[in-house]
C-alpha positions as CSV (number, residue, x, y, z in Angstrom):
1,X,-13.1,-1.4,-1.5
2,X,-15.5,0.9,0.5
3,X,-12.7,2.1,3.0
4,X,-11.0,4.3,0.4
5,X,-14.4,5.9,-0.7
6,X,-15.4,6.2,2.9
7,X,-12.3,8.2,3.9
8,X,-12.7,10.1,0.7
9,X,-15.9,11.4,1.9
10,X,-15.1,11.9,5.8
11,X,-11.8,13.6,5.5
12,X,-13.0,16.1,2.6
13,X,-13.2,18.9,5.0
14,X,-9.8,18.3,6.9
15,X,-7.5,20.5,4.6
16,X,-10.2,23.0,4.0
17,X,-10.1,23.8,7.6
18,X,-6.3,24.6,7.4
19,X,-6.8,26.9,4.4
20,X,-5.7,24.5,1.6
21,X,-7.4,25.3,-1.6
22,X,-8.1,22.0,-3.2
23,X,-11.6,20.7,-3.2
24,X,-10.6,17.3,-2.3
25,X,-8.3,15.9,0.3
26,X,-8.0,12.1,0.6
27,X,-9.4,8.5,0.6
28,X,-8.9,5.1,2.1
29,X,-7.6,2.2,0.5
30,X,-8.3,-1.5,-0.1
31,X,-5.8,-2.0,-2.8
32,X,-4.2,-5.3,-2.3
33,X,-0.4,-5.1,-2.0
34,X,1.8,-7.2,-4.3
35,X,4.5,-9.5,-3.1
36,X,7.1,-10.8,-5.6
37,X,10.6,-11.9,-4.7
38,X,12.9,-9.3,-2.9
39,X,10.8,-6.3,-4.2
40,X,7.5,-7.2,-2.4
41,X,5.2,-4.2,-1.3
42,X,4.1,-4.6,2.1
43,X,0.3,-3.5,2.2
44,X,-0.2,-1.4,5.3
45,X,-3.9,-0.7,4.9
46,X,-5.3,-4.4,4.3
47,X,-5.1,-7.7,6.0
48,X,-2.6,-9.0,3.2
49,X,0.6,-8.0,4.8
50,X,3.5,-10.0,3.2
51,X,7.2,-9.1,2.5
52,X,10.6,-10.6,1.8
53,X,14.0,-9.7,2.3
54,X,16.4,-9.6,5.2
55,X,15.6,-7.4,8.2
56,X,17.5,-4.2,8.4
57,X,20.2,-3.9,11.1
58,X,19.6,-1.2,13.9
59,X,21.3,1.9,13.1
60,X,21.1,5.4,14.3
61,X,19.2,6.5,11.2
62,X,17.1,3.4,11.4
63,X,16.3,4.3,15.0
64,X,14.7,7.6,13.8
65,X,16.4,9.7,16.2
66,X,19.9,10.9,16.5
67,X,19.9,10.6,20.3
68,X,18.8,7.0,20.3
69,X,21.6,4.6,20.6
70,X,21.8,2.0,17.9
71,X,21.7,-1.1,20.1
72,X,18.6,0.3,22.1
73,X,16.3,1.1,19.2
74,X,13.7,3.7,18.8
75,X,10.9,4.6,21.5
76,X,7.7,2.8,20.9
77,X,5.2,4.9,19.0
78,X,1.5,5.1,19.6
79,X,-1.2,5.1,17.2
80,X,-3.8,7.8,16.7
81,X,-7.0,8.4,18.5
82,X,-9.7,9.0,15.7
83,X,-12.4,6.8,14.5
84,X,-13.1,7.2,10.8
85,X,-16.5,8.6,11.8
86,X,-15.0,11.2,14.0
87,X,-14.8,14.0,11.5
88,X,-13.7,16.7,14.3
89,X,-10.9,14.5,15.4
90,X,-9.7,14.0,11.7
91,X,-10.0,17.7,11.0
92,X,-7.6,18.4,14.0
93,X,-5.2,15.7,13.2
94,X,-4.9,15.5,9.5
95,X,-3.5,19.0,8.8
96,X,-1.1,19.0,11.6
97,X,0.5,15.4,10.6
98,X,-0.2,14.7,7.0
99,X,0.2,18.1,5.3
100,X,3.2,17.0,3.3
101,X,1.6,14.0,1.6
102,X,-1.8,15.8,1.4
103,X,-0.2,18.7,-0.4
104,X,1.8,16.6,-2.7
105,X,-1.4,15.0,-4.0
106,X,-3.1,18.4,-4.2
107,X,-0.3,19.5,-6.6
108,X,-1.1,16.8,-9.1
109,X,-4.2,17.3,-10.8
110,X,-4.3,13.4,-11.5
111,X,-4.1,12.8,-7.8
112,X,-6.9,15.2,-6.8
113,X,-8.8,13.8,-10.0
114,X,-8.4,10.2,-8.5
115,X,-9.7,11.4,-5.1
116,X,-12.8,13.0,-6.8
117,X,-13.4,9.8,-8.7
118,X,-13.1,7.5,-5.6
119,X,-15.5,9.9,-3.8
120,X,-18.0,9.6,-6.7
121,X,-17.7,5.7,-6.6
122,X,-18.9,6.1,-2.9
123,X,-22.0,8.1,-3.6
124,X,-25.5,6.5,-3.8
125,X,-25.9,5.4,-6.4
126,X,-22.1,5.3,-7.7
127,X,-21.1,7.8,-10.3
128,X,-18.9,5.8,-12.7
129,X,-16.3,7.8,-14.5
130,X,-16.8,8.5,-18.1
131,X,-14.8,6.6,-20.3
132,X,-13.2,7.5,-23.9
133,X,-11.4,5.6,-26.3
134,X,-11.1,2.0,-25.4
135,X,-13.5,1.3,-22.3
136,X,-12.3,-0.8,-19.3
137,X,-14.5,-4.0,-19.1
138,X,-16.2,-5.0,-15.9
139,X,-14.9,-8.4,-14.8
140,X,-17.2,-11.2,-14.2
141,X,-18.5,-11.0,-10.7
142,X,-16.8,-7.7,-10.0
143,X,-19.1,-5.4,-7.9
144,X,-19.9,-1.9,-9.1
145,X,-17.7,-0.4,-6.2
146,X,-14.6,-2.5,-7.1
147,X,-15.2,-1.9,-10.8
148,X,-15.6,1.8,-10.4
149,X,-12.5,2.2,-8.2
150,X,-10.5,0.1,-10.8
151,X,-11.4,2.4,-13.7
152,X,-10.4,5.3,-11.5
153,X,-7.0,3.9,-10.8
154,X,-6.4,3.0,-14.5
155,X,-7.4,6.5,-15.7
156,X,-5.3,8.2,-13.0
157,X,-2.1,6.1,-13.6
158,X,0.3,4.7,-11.1
159,X,1.9,7.9,-10.0
160,X,-1.3,9.4,-8.9
161,X,-2.3,6.4,-7.1
162,X,1.0,6.1,-5.1
163,X,0.6,9.7,-4.2
164,X,-3.0,9.0,-3.0
165,X,-1.8,5.9,-1.1
166,X,1.0,7.8,0.6
167,X,-1.6,10.3,2.0
168,X,-3.9,7.6,3.2
169,X,-1.0,5.7,4.8
170,X,-0.4,8.8,6.9
171,X,-4.0,9.4,7.7
172,X,-4.4,5.8,9.0
173,X,-0.9,5.7,10.6
174,X,-0.9,9.1,12.4
175,X,-4.5,9.5,13.0
176,X,-6.7,6.4,13.4
177,X,-7.3,4.5,16.7
178,X,-6.2,0.9,15.6
179,X,-8.2,-0.7,18.4
180,X,-11.4,0.4,16.8
181,X,-10.5,0.4,13.1
182,X,-11.4,-3.2,12.4
183,X,-15.2,-2.1,12.5
184,X,-14.5,0.5,9.7
185,X,-12.8,-2.1,7.5
186,X,-9.1,-1.7,8.5
187,X,-7.6,-4.6,10.5
188,X,-6.0,-3.7,13.5
189,X,-2.7,-5.3,12.4
190,X,-2.6,-3.3,9.1
191,X,-3.4,-0.1,11.0
192,X,-0.7,-0.8,13.4
193,X,1.7,-1.4,10.6
194,X,0.8,1.9,9.1
195,X,1.7,3.4,12.2
196,X,5.1,1.9,12.3
197,X,5.7,3.2,8.6
198,X,4.8,6.6,9.5
199,X,6.8,6.8,12.5
200,X,10.0,4.9,11.5
201,X,10.4,4.7,7.8
202,X,9.8,8.5,6.7
203,X,13.2,8.6,5.2
204,X,12.7,5.4,3.1
205,X,9.2,6.2,2.0
206,X,10.3,9.6,1.0
207,X,13.2,8.3,-1.1
208,X,10.8,6.0,-2.8
209,X,8.2,8.6,-3.5
210,X,10.6,11.3,-4.5
211,X,12.1,9.2,-7.1
212,X,10.0,9.1,-10.4
213,X,10.6,5.5,-11.3
214,X,10.1,4.4,-7.6
215,X,6.8,6.4,-7.6
216,X,5.5,4.6,-10.7
217,X,6.9,1.2,-9.9
218,X,5.0,1.4,-6.5
219,X,1.8,2.6,-8.0
220,X,2.2,0.0,-10.7
221,X,2.3,-2.7,-8.0
222,X,-0.7,-1.3,-6.1
223,X,-2.7,-1.5,-9.3
224,X,-2.1,-5.3,-9.4
225,X,-4.4,-7.6,-7.7
226,X,-2.9,-9.5,-4.7
227,X,-2.8,-12.9,-6.9
228,X,-2.0,-11.3,-10.2
229,X,1.6,-12.4,-10.6
230,X,1.9,-11.6,-14.2
231,X,0.9,-8.0,-13.5
232,X,3.5,-7.8,-10.6
233,X,6.2,-9.2,-12.8
234,X,5.5,-6.9,-15.5
235,X,6.0,-3.9,-13.2
236,X,9.2,-5.3,-11.7
237,X,10.5,-6.0,-15.3
238,X,9.9,-2.5,-16.5
239,X,11.4,-0.9,-13.4
240,X,15.2,0.1,-13.2
241,X,17.3,-1.4,-10.6
242,X,17.6,1.7,-8.6
243,X,13.7,1.8,-8.2
244,X,13.5,-1.8,-7.0
245,X,16.2,-1.1,-4.4
246,X,14.3,1.8,-3.1
247,X,11.2,-0.4,-2.9
248,X,13.0,-3.2,-1.1
249,X,14.5,-0.8,1.3
250,X,11.3,0.8,2.3
251,X,9.5,-2.7,2.5
252,X,12.3,-4.1,4.7
253,X,11.8,-0.9,7.1
254,X,8.0,-1.5,6.9
255,X,8.3,-5.0,7.9
256,X,10.8,-4.4,10.7
257,X,8.5,-2.0,12.4
258,X,5.0,-3.5,11.6
259,X,4.4,-4.5,15.4
260,X,6.1,-1.4,17.0
261,X,3.2,0.9,17.6
262,X,1.0,0.3,20.7
263,X,-2.3,1.7,22.1
264,X,-1.9,5.3,23.5
């Protein structure tokens, strides 16, 4: 849970440096992915990487560059060079590589509110979000950090959570050094897969996030615990077939390129 809140604090100045107006920027994630049948979501920011579905065939589009022959495949991408604690490195990398996803979140007040909420959860002591109407009950054995983040997610809704996740995927995949990320709470394999998603699955990820139903379905699954099959099934049941197709297409791509990135 702490990685999302850690990144919320340490990347706060990155977009301010480039002239963006929002008072927040982003956060990390430890939201567990959900994996159910053919529409499993690949969690690229935790160690729970699972997926189903056939591997996509190599095509010119899949390769990522028009000049790459289909039977050759894309050039191997390298991961970033920043540590989570290296603010100067992040300030240099994030505005250059993650402006689209960062600005998409900033354009949504619920997404920036979610980032503020996560940052407050990481304060000492944690600042729990106010609750009106029917309060969210703390689960037995649930830590204050986990409870705080869960309340933030519920209040923001699935679309805002999906937008924030897309930004964090970019920060991890484009900027972080996967070899040293484990000590900061992001397993190397998950960091490496984020790199694969960001370098080779931009079309698939963009199609998913730009579709309203796809965005909400992805966010709905992110809000489910990794073992909450009932929650996962409810997200799928309520999703239109087209949204599930977009989700599976992105998931297949993320799975295909999960080990493509290497050390620079």
